[in-house]
C-alpha positions in Angstrom: 101.2 93.8 88.7 102.7 94.5 92.1 104.9 97.5 92.6 107.5 97.0 95.3 110.1 99.2 96.8 113.8 98.7 96.1 117.0 100.4 97.2 116.0 102.7 100.0 118.0 103.8 103.0 116.9 100.5 104.6 115.4 102.2 107.6 112.0 101.5 109.1 111.1 105.1 108.3 111.9 104.5 104.6 109.8 101.3 104.5 106.9 103.1 106.1 107.2 106.0 103.6 107.1 103.5 100.7 103.8 102.1 101.8 102.4 105.6 102.3 103.5 106.4 98.8 101.4 103.5 97.4 104.0 100.8 97.0 102.7 97.2 97.5 105.7 96.1 99.4 109.5 95.9 99.6 112.5 94.4 97.8 115.3 94.2 100.3 118.6 92.4 100.9 119.1 90.5 104.1 122.0 88.8 105.8 122.7 87.2 109.2 125.0 88.8 111.8 127.6 86.9 113.7 125.0 86.0 116.4 122.5 84.8 113.7 120.1 87.8 113.7 118.7 88.3 110.2 119.0 92.0 109.4 118.3 94.2 106.4 121.6 94.5 104.6 123.4 97.8 104.3 127.0 99.1 104.0 127.2 99.2 107.8 126.4 95.5 108.3 129.2 93.0 108.6 128.7 89.3 109.1 131.6 89.4 111.6 129.6 91.7 114.0 127.0 90.8 116.5 123.6 92.6 116.2 124.3 94.9 119.2 127.7 95.9 117.7 126.2 97.3 114.4 126.5 101.0 113.9 123.3 103.0 113.7 121.8 104.2 110.4 122.2 107.8 109.3 118.8 108.7 110.7 119.8 107.3 114.1 117.7 104.1 113.8 119.2 100.7 114.6 119.7 98.4 111.6 116.3 96.8 111.1 115.8 93.2 111.7 113.9 91.3 109.0 111.2 90.5 111.6 110.6 94.2 112.2 110.1 94.8 108.4 107.7 91.9 108.2 105.5 93.6 110.7 104.5 96.2 108.1 101.3 95.4 106.2 103.1 94.9 102.9 101.3 92.7 100.3 104.6 91.4 99.0 108.2 91.4 100.0 111.0 90.1 97.9 113.9 89.1 100.1 117.2 88.8 98.4 119.7 86.6 100.3 123.0 88.4 100.6 126.0 86.2 101.5 126.0 82.5 102.1 124.6 80.8 104.0 121.8 83.2 104.9 118.7 81.3 103.9 118.1 79.5 107.2 118.0 82.7 109.2 115.8 84.4 106.6 113.4 81.5 106.4 113.2 81.2 110.2 112.4 85.0 110.5 109.7 84.7 107.8 108.1 81.6 109.4 108.2 83.2 112.9 106.2 86.2 111.5 103.8 83.8 109.7 104.6 85.7 106.5 105.5 82.9 104.1 102.5 83.7 101.9 103.6 87.2 101.2 107.3 86.7 100.7 109.5 85.7 97.7 113.0 84.6 98.4 115.6 85.4 95.8 119.4 85.4 95.3 122.2 85.7 92.8 123.5 82.5 94.5 121.1 80.1 93.0 122.3 77.2 95.2 121.0 79.2 98.2 117.6 79.3 96.7 117.6 75.6 95.8 118.6 74.7 99.4 115.8 76.9 100.9 113.3 75.5 98.5 114.3 71.9 99.3 113.9 72.7 103.0 110.5 74.5 102.5 108.7 73.5 99.3 105.9 76.0 100.1 108.2 78.9 99.9 108.0 81.1 96.8 111.5 81.5 95.3 113.3 83.2 92.4 116.7 83.4 90.8 118.3 86.8 90.3 120.3 87.5 87.2 122.6 90.4 86.4 122.3 92.1 83.0 125.0 90.0 81.2 123.6 86.7 82.6 120.0 87.6 81.6 121.2 88.6 78.2 122.8 85.2 77.6 120.1 82.9 79.0 118.4 80.7 76.4 114.9 79.4 76.2 116.2 75.9 76.8 117.8 77.0 80.1 114.6 78.8 81.2 112.4 75.7 80.3 114.7 73.5 82.4 113.8 75.6 85.5 110.8 74.7 87.6 107.8 76.7 86.5 107.1 77.9 90.0 110.4 79.7 90.1 110.3 83.4 89.6 112.8 85.2 87.3 114.3 88.4 88.6 115.7 90.3 85.6 116.9 93.8 85.2 114.7 96.0 83.0 117.7 96.8 80.8 117.9 93.1 79.8 114.2 93.0 79.1 114.4 96.1 76.8 117.1 94.3 74.8 115.0 91.0 74.5 111.4 92.0 75.1 110.0 89.2 72.9 112.0 86.6 74.7 111.0 87.7 78.2 107.3 88.5 77.3 106.6 84.7 77.3 107.5 84.6 81.0 105.6 87.7 82.1 103.7 86.0 84.9 107.1 84.8 86.4 109.0 88.1 86.0 110.1 90.3 88.9 111.7 93.2 87.1 114.3 95.3 88.9 116.0 98.6 88.0 112.7 100.3 87.3 112.6 104.1 87.8 108.9 104.8 87.5 105.6 103.6 86.0 106.4 104.9 82.5 109.7 103.0 82.6 107.9 99.7 83.1 105.2 100.5 80.5 108.0 100.9 77.9 108.6 97.1 77.8 105.1 96.6 76.4 103.7 94.0 78.8 102.9 93.6 82.5 105.3 91.5 84.6 104.4 89.9 87.9 106.2 92.5 89.9 108.4 95.6 89.5 111.1 96.7 91.9 111.0 100.5 91.8 114.0 102.5 92.9 112.4 104.8 95.5 
C-alpha cells in the first residue's frame, strides 16, 4: 500500500517535508492558467490569470508548476484535474518530465479522464467519487468500468460499505485518511491512501 500526501499548503516546502516524513508521494490538484501553465491548484489560482500574475503563497513561494513537483523523487503522485479542460496541460507536463509511470490522473469530471485515457492509453487513470456518489454506486456500475481504472473513494464511504469495497482493494485510492490507524480500521489494504498531512 502506498501512502501519499494530500491537502497541504501546496508549496514546494510542504511537498519536500512530506517526503522527509516518509510519504511515498503526493495527491494534488492541478489546473492550467490563462497562458496554459499547469500549476498546483490553490485558492490563489485563477484560470483567468497568467502564471506571472498569480499571487505568491503564504510562505513567499511562487505557485508551484506541476513540472516542479514532478522533479521530486516521489514513487507515486495522484494528479486530480481541477476545472475543464485541464487534462492536456497536465498530460503534457507529465510526459515532459518522463513521469507517466509514477502518476495517476484522477478527476470528479469523469469525461476529462476518459478523454485523457483515449489520448494516452498508457496513462494510469481513476475516477473520483464524493461520499454520496460512492455510497450509491452499484456492483453493476463498477463492473461496467474498465478494470485498469482506479477508484478514488472517501474513507467515510468505505467504512459504510467495507464488504462492497473490499472486492476492489487493488484498485482503491482512499482519500480522507487521517493516519495509519484510520486506514487499518477498514480491515483491508487498498492500493493507495491519501493522508491529510
